[in-house]
N, C-alpha and C positions, 0 to 999 in steps of 0.2 A: 149789711148783707155780705156774707162770706161764700164765695164760690170756689170750689175745687175744680180745676180744668185739666183734663188729661188729654194729651195729644199723642196719636200713634205715629209709627214710623212713616206711613204713607203721607202723613200730613207734614213731614219734614224731610222730604226726599231731595230737595234742591234749595238753592238760595232764595228763589222766588217763593217756595213753599214756606220757608222760615219767615220771610217777610209777612206772608199772609197770616201765619199763626201769631206773630208778634202784634200785628194790627188788631186781630180779634181780641187778644188779651188786653191791649191798651184801651180798646173801646168798651170793654166790659166794666160796668160800674161796681163800686164797692171793693172790699178786700178780696184778693185773689191768691190762691196757691196753685201753682202749675206743676203737673206731674208729666214726665215725658218718657216715651220709648226711645230706642236707638234710631238713628237715621236708617231709612229703608235699606234693607239688604245687609246691614252691618252685622247683626246677630248671626245670620246664616253664614256669613263669611268667617266669623270668629269660631263658631261651632265646627265648621268644616276644617279650618286651619288647625285647631287644637286637637282634632280627631285624627290627624295624619300621623302615620307611624314615625316619620322623621320630620319634625317641624322646621320649616325654613324661617327661623326667628327674624332674621334681618328683612326678609321679604314681607313677612306678616306686618312687622312694625312699620315698614316703609309704606305699604299699601294702606294700612289703617290710618297712619298719620296724614298721608296725602289726601285721603278721602275727606277728612274733616278740615284740613287747611285750605283745600280748594273752595269749600263752602265759605269758610271764614274770610278768606281774602276777597271774596266778591261782596261781602256784607259790610266790612269795616274799613274805615279810613286809616291812615297811617298811625294816628294817635291811639285809636281804639285797638288796632291789631297788636300794638306793643303791650297793652294791658292784658289782652286776651292771651298772648303767647306766654306771659309770665305764669299764668295758671295752667295753660295747656302743657307746658314742659314738665311741670310738677306731676300732672296726671299721667303723662306719657311715661315718666320714670316709674310710677306706681304700676302702670299697665305692663311695662317691660319686665319688672320684677315678678309680677304674677305669671306672665307668659313663660318665663324661664324657670318657674318654680317646679316643685315636685309633682310630676304627672300621676303618681300613684296616690296622691292625696285625694280622698273621696270628694272634697270640695273644690278641686282644681277647676273643673269645668264650670262650676258656679261662678268662680272669680273671673274666668275668661269671658264667658257668655254674657255677663252683666256689665262688661266694660264699655260697651257702646253708649249706654245711657249716661255715663259720666262725662261724655264729650258732647252729646246732643244738648244736654242741660247747660253745659258751659257756653256753647254757641248761642243758645236762645237767651240766656241771662245777659250776656254781653250785648246782644242785639237790642234787648229792651233798654239797657243802659244807654246805648247809642241813640235811642229815641227819646231820651229824657226821663225814663222811668227809673225808679230806685229798685234794683233787683239783685239777687244773689243766687249763685248756683250751689245747691246743697246735694251731697251724696246721701244715700239712705242712712249711712252712719251718722252724718252730721244732723240729719233731720230727726233721727230717733226711731226709725222703722225697725221693729224687732221681729225676728222670725224664728220658727222652730220646724222640726220635721226632717225628712230625708233629703239627701243631696238631689238637686234639680227638681224637687217637688215639695218645697216648703210651704208653710202657711204663716200668716201673721199672728203674733202674740198680741191680741188687741188690747189687753189690759196694760201691758208694759209699753206698747206703742202709744197708747193714749197719754200715759204719764210723761213719756219722753218727748213726744211731739208738742205737747202743750208747754213743756218747759223750754224747748229749743226753737220752735216755730212761732208760737203765739206771740212772743215779744216782738218778733219782726213785723208781724201783721199790725200790731199796735203802733209801729213806727212808719207804716205805709210802705213797707218793703214787699216786693213780690218774690217769694221764694220759688225757685225752679228746681224741683226735686227729681232725682233719678227714680224711675219706676222699675218694676220687674224683680226686685230683690229686697231683702232686709238683712239685718245682721243677727246671727244666731247667738247662743249663749257664750260661745267662745270668740265673739266678735269677728266671725268669718262671714263673707257674703253667702247667702243662701237664696236661690231663686225660687220664684213662685210658679214655674212652668211656663211654656211658651204662651205668649199673649198676656202674661201676668201683670203688665203695667196697668191694665184696666183695674185689676184687683188692687194694685198699689194705690190708685186714685181713690177707690172706695175705702181703703184702710185709713188714708189720711182724712177723708171726709168723715169717717166714723170717729176718729180721734178728736177732731175739732168740732164735731157736730155742725157741719156746714149747712148752710141754707139750701145748697144745691150742688150736686155732682154732675159735671158735664163731661161726657165722653165724646171727644171730637175724632171722627174717623173719615172715611172716604165715601160713605153712603148716607142717604137721608133717613137713617134710623132703621128700625125693624120693618120688615115687609110681610105681606100676607103669604108670601111664598118666595122661594129663591127665583129671582127674575130670569136666571139662566134656564130654569125649568118651566116657569109660567110667565109668559110675556105680558099678561095683563095684571100681574101682581101689583098691589098698591101699598104705599107706606101706612104703617099703623101709627096713628097720632097719639094714642094713650093706652096704657095697660098697667096692670098691677105687678107687684114684685114677683109673685108666683108664676104668672104667665111669662114674664121676661126670663126668669130663671130656667123654666122648662125649654123655651125656644133656644136660649143660649146653649144649654147643655146638649140638646138633641139636634143641633145642626145649624142654627142661625149664627153665622160668623160675624155678628155685629159687635159683640163684646164678650169678654172672658166669662164663662159660666159662674165663676166664684165671685164676680163683681157684686152681685146683688145682695148677698147675705150681710156684709158689713154695713151697707147702706140701709137695709131693711131693719137691722137691729136698732138703729137710732132714728128711723123714719126720715132719712135723708132722701129727698126726691132725686131721681136720676134722669138726666136729659141726654139723649143720644143725638148728636148734631153732625152735620157734614161740613168739614173744613173748606171744601171747594164750592159749597152752596150754603153759606151761613144764614141766608135769608129764610131757608126752609125751616119750618118749626121743629122738624125731627120727631122723635118719639119721647113722650113724657111718661116716666115710670114712677108709681107711688103706691101707697098702701090701700087705696080705695079702688072700687070697681070702675073700669072704664067703659065707654060705649062700645057696642059690638053690633054690626049690621046683620051678619048671618049667624048660623049656629056655631061656626068656628071663627076664631080670630085669625089663625094662621095654620098652614100645613108646612112643617119643616121636615128635613131629611138629613140623615147622617149616613154616609156611604163608606165603602171599603171595609165592611165588617164580616165577621165569620161567627158561626154557631158551633161551639164545642159541646157535644152531648156525651155524658159519661154514664155508663150503665153499670149497676151493681144490684144484686138481689136485695129487694126491700130496703133500698137506700133511704127511703123516707123515715124508716124506723131506726136508722143508724146515724144520728146527727153528728157523731164524732168524725165519720168519714167525710161528710159534707164540710165540716169545719176545717179538716185537714186540707181538703181541696181548695177551699177559699183562702186558706193560709198561703198556699202556693202563689195565688194571684197577688196577695198582699206583699209577700217577700220580694216580688219582682215589680211592684208598683204598677201593676196592670189594671187599667180601668175596666170594670164590668158594667156594660150599659143595660143589661137586663138579665134576670134569672128566672127560669121556669123549672118546676119540679113535678114528678109523678111518683108512683110507688117505687119504681125501679130505675128511674133516670133523673138526672139533673142537667139542665142545659144552661150554658153561659154565652152571652153575646159580647164579643170583644173585637178590637181592631185587627185586621188581617196581619199587620206587622208584628202583633204579639203572639200569634198562634204557635209558631215553632218554639218559642221560648217557654210557653206554658206546657206544651206537649213534653218537652224535655224534663220539666219539673214534675209533671204528673207521672212520668215513667219511673220516678224514684220512689213512688208510693208502693206499698206491699201489693204484689200482684193479686192476691186473693181478695183485696178490697175493691178492685176494679175489674170488671169482666170485659168491657169493650169501650173504646173511645171513637166517636165519629166526628168528622169535621165537615161542615157545609160552608164553603167559602163564597165570597162575592155576593153577599146579601146587603140590604140596606134597611135602615130603620126609618119608618114614617111616624112622625109625631104630630098628632092633631091637638091643637091647643084652643081652648075656649073658656069663657068665664063660668066657673062652677059647673064644668062640663058633665061630670058624672052624676050630678043630682037630677039631670034632665032625663025623664023616662024615654027609653027607646033610642037613645043616641047611638049606642054601640051597634044596634041592629041597623039603623039608618046608614051608618058609616060602612059597615061591612056589606050591605046590599050594593052600594056603589062599587066597592072593591070587587065583588063577585061579577058585576056587570062588565067590568073591565077585563075580567078573566085572570085576575091575579090570585096566586096561591099564597095564603098567609102562612109563614113558617114558624112564627112565634108571636105571642101577645103579652103585653104588659099593661094591666089596667088596675086602678085602685090605689097605686102608690102615691098619686097626686090627684086632687079633685079637679085639676084644670087641664089634664092631658090624658090622651089615650094613645098608646104606642104599639106598633106591630111591625114585624119584619117581613120583607118581601124580597124576591130575587132581584138582583140589580137591573136585569133587562126589563123589569116591569115597573121600575121606580117612576119614570117620567110620566107614563100614562096614568098611573095610580094617583100621583100628586095632582096632576092636571084635572082629573075627574073629580077628586074631592074638593079642590079649590073652586071649580066651576059650580058644583052642587051646593056647597055649604058656606063658603066664604063670601061669595058675591050674590047672595040671595036677594 
């Protein structure tokens, strides 16, 4: 039995949290590979510090060092702390070199923002050693995680990673060693750190599970798995015990902040089941994700929501018959690495759904297009995307009509609809002020039938 166990920053926010994680690992049977995020708050600190016009290098190094040493000193005895400090000092030297590096380098922020994982993994590995386990802290480079893509938005080269991880990590497992690997980034073709986007440590866990064809990938977080709705919006939301890869991917992408949306695909490719567990409530079964259909009580399994979005509508005469213009518009999104959550077209308009924070950047880019190609651009801000997820949803006759009948009863105006891209979800856009009442009405009618 080989289990890949990924622990997020909230699971390692204090010495007590580290002990809890270590006990969970030690009590898990079989071979284990552990993947970790940075200690809670560390990545935000690094991104903020590195983004300052004038970096206070000594201050950043002091704060960063003290944060991790404070945890280590409460976990280790005098003998263990000496061994820990030997590796800690080497990694601090590497971090300082990166921090004082060339800030015009496109990969500068990747190197800095991924530094927290190098220290959380070191603390956890030494804690396991102090408990009598055989463990080693591995950076992504040492483990063989290979990445490609743009700065701050990389993806794993699964083929190369599979070869390297099996060469570097597999022998350790055969010796009973527990590797503790840095999540969040891989090494690109030039052996530079390239991150997978915020929350990318979940994805790292799936990449390792894919490479080793693990028996199970466990994502340990601070909730009891996926829920039938956001508990902050729907007080009677319930945990989802079982779901398939497609349903989990839709929920993760369209608002459920349980795991990174890209986590599912590497696991799905090799049929590695995924289990989402709560570090602070390990007895809870969590959510089990696999390739088969799971049980579903109502018509919908869950109603998710993604907030703080805007619709940009671009008008141009008969744009539907001028695909090159649409291609050029989409190219502007791609050049700026802006995520498009939905697209809708008509004869003379094309509408894009994106995050509020990306609107001004895209507008600036669109203004560079030839004026005759675009007649008008409208922006509708502060809208939200509602995602209705269910098993084989769109094959059921009348589902759309039933859903929008409830939406109408609430008095919600639908701004945009996306249907048919996935057979397990129906998505539509509503004004932010109508989000809560819409989600609650749908949950009450279709999830808890």
